[in-house]
C-alpha positions as MATLAB code, in Angstrom:
seq = 'MTRAVCPGSYDPVTNGHLDIIGRAAKLFDEVVVAVLINKNKKTLFSVEERTEMLREVTSQWPNVRVDAWHGLLVDYCRENDIKAIVKGLRAVSDYDYELQMAQMNHQLSGVDTLFMPTNPIYSFLASSLVKDVATYGGDVTSLLPPSIKDRLTARLAEGR';
ca = [
      75.544  171.269 -112.560;
      77.547  171.640 -109.367;
      81.041  170.216 -109.658;
      83.843  169.739 -107.167;
      87.314  168.267 -107.201;
      88.915  166.076 -104.533;
      92.651  166.379 -105.200;
      95.426  164.225 -103.801;
      98.293  161.898 -104.541;
      96.327  158.803 -103.465;
      99.433  156.635 -103.100;
      97.510  154.472 -102.289;
      93.860  155.418 -101.842;
      92.675  154.701  -98.284;
      89.300  154.258  -96.612;
      89.731  157.796  -95.286;
      89.974  159.134  -98.841;
      86.889  157.152  -99.832;
      84.960  158.543  -96.866;
      85.540  162.099  -98.107;
      84.907  161.236 -101.783;
      81.671  159.414 -100.951;
      80.372  162.234  -98.794;
      81.267  164.799 -101.471;
      79.434  162.668 -104.053;
      76.246  163.170 -102.039;
      76.651  166.964 -102.151;
      77.658  167.634 -105.752;
      76.306  166.608 -109.137;
      79.818  165.588 -110.193;
      82.981  164.957 -108.201;
      86.313  164.689 -109.946;
      88.980  162.787 -108.061;
      92.158  164.394 -109.359;
      95.402  162.496 -108.953;
      97.961  165.249 -108.703;
     101.324  164.585 -110.259;
     104.250  165.883 -108.242;
     107.589  165.015 -109.825;
     109.356  165.821 -106.527;
     107.369  163.213 -104.601;
     108.504  159.600 -104.654;
     105.458  157.397 -105.110;
     105.002  153.662 -104.814;
     102.434  153.477 -107.627;
     102.493  155.181 -111.022;
      99.895  157.775 -111.945;
      98.235  155.233 -114.225;
      98.064  152.667 -111.430;
      96.636  155.183 -108.984;
      93.953  156.355 -111.419;
      93.069  152.737 -112.226;
      92.762  151.861 -108.528;
      90.624  154.941 -107.894;
      88.318  154.148 -110.809;
      87.824  150.679 -109.378;
      87.039  151.734 -105.807;
      84.885  154.755 -106.713;
      82.731  152.896 -109.257;
      79.950  152.695 -106.665;
      79.313  156.423 -107.177;
      78.100  157.125 -110.725;
      78.758  160.862 -110.371;
      82.461  160.402 -109.541;
      85.113  160.415 -112.232;
      88.876  160.114 -111.932;
      91.465  162.199 -113.741;
      95.151  163.077 -113.417;
      96.759  166.511 -113.495;
     100.240  167.990 -113.509;
     100.287  171.652 -112.658;
      98.322  174.066 -110.531;
      95.026  172.695 -109.267;
      93.346  176.031 -109.958;
      94.275  175.696 -113.634;
      92.591  172.295 -113.667;
      89.521  173.841 -112.058;
      89.471  176.659 -114.597;
      89.846  174.295 -117.578;
      87.096  171.992 -116.273;
      84.663  174.623 -114.968;
      84.977  173.449 -111.363;
      84.111  175.983 -108.673;
      84.876  173.994 -105.498;
      87.734  172.005 -104.032;
      86.849  169.491 -101.302;
      89.544  168.641  -98.786;
      89.362  166.288  -95.845;
      90.786  167.467  -92.539;
      92.092  164.988  -89.982;
      93.552  167.344  -87.392;
      94.341  170.974  -86.630;
      97.724  170.529  -88.294;
      95.947  169.755  -91.592;
      93.874  172.911  -91.215;
      96.913  175.180  -90.824;
      98.410  173.985  -94.110;
      95.153  173.609  -96.040;
      93.921  177.072  -95.062;
      96.969  178.668  -96.685;
      96.429  176.595  -99.816;
      92.723  177.489  -99.892;
      93.461  181.188  -99.564;
      96.101  181.043 -102.300;
      93.788  179.105 -104.617;
      90.983  181.595 -104.043;
      93.307  184.528 -104.676;
      94.562  182.960 -107.914;
      91.236  181.866 -109.348;
      88.223  182.515 -107.136;
      87.789  178.769 -106.555;
      86.480  178.017 -103.082;
      87.748  175.224 -100.848;
      85.343  173.329  -98.629;
      86.816  171.552  -95.632;
      85.186  168.321  -94.551;
      86.183  166.827  -91.213;
      87.133  163.214  -91.617;
      85.237  160.470  -89.893;
      86.979  160.098  -86.493;
      87.779  156.443  -87.204;
      90.114  157.690  -89.965;
      91.587  160.702  -88.163;
      95.053  159.123  -87.950;
      95.057  157.677  -91.443;
      97.598  158.767  -94.063;
      98.814  156.899  -97.136;
     102.430  157.299  -96.030;
     101.659  155.783  -92.643;
      99.795  152.880  -94.243;
     102.794  152.186  -96.500;
     105.152  152.275  -93.517;
     103.026  149.863  -91.489;
     102.566  147.495  -94.435;
     106.302  147.584  -95.225;
     107.032  146.060  -91.811;
     104.272  143.475  -92.037;
     101.636  145.307  -90.044;
      97.977  144.602  -90.692;
      96.395  147.368  -92.793;
      93.248  145.402  -93.668;
      90.872  147.863  -91.991;
      92.552  150.883  -93.577;
      92.236  150.061  -97.279;
      89.717  148.558  -99.653;
      90.589  144.842 -100.086;
      91.787  145.174 -103.695;
      94.057  148.090 -102.762;
      95.499  146.156  -99.823;
      96.281  143.264 -102.191;
      98.007  145.595 -104.650;
      99.977  147.280 -101.877;
     101.091  143.934 -100.457;
     102.142  142.717 -103.907;
     104.032  145.929 -104.681;
     105.905  145.843 -101.397;
     106.783  142.157 -101.975;
     108.350  143.122 -105.329;
     110.780  145.406 -103.522;
     111.975  142.845 -100.991;
];
């Protein structure tokens, strides 16, 4: 069985994330979407909320499962017998950072990272940008699955 992991914070999951996850699901027998827990990062949604949202929007792919992890991604890969990390790249600036991470991960564990260029319609898309736009009332309908947009709108309304 070929297995890969698509790691991220997914705060919230966007259509760009789903593009990469869906394409990876066509290439691997199993894809694990790993919500990485970073205590230094301020998130809008809890880990439980993010995993729940991801389970909902990835249910169309039977070979995708969602998990959460605190620690080194390579340790997760080792513990779950995963040999590949799939990362989406939006721009050259992503590549510079992700290449260093990929090389470090390979050095630490032998896990390979596969870079997948994002669909050009999502090349500008980042969760942080979506949150910023939505905070000021901008329309993010085309950037998120409908249920995620509703949850984002509700969460932002709680803070007002």
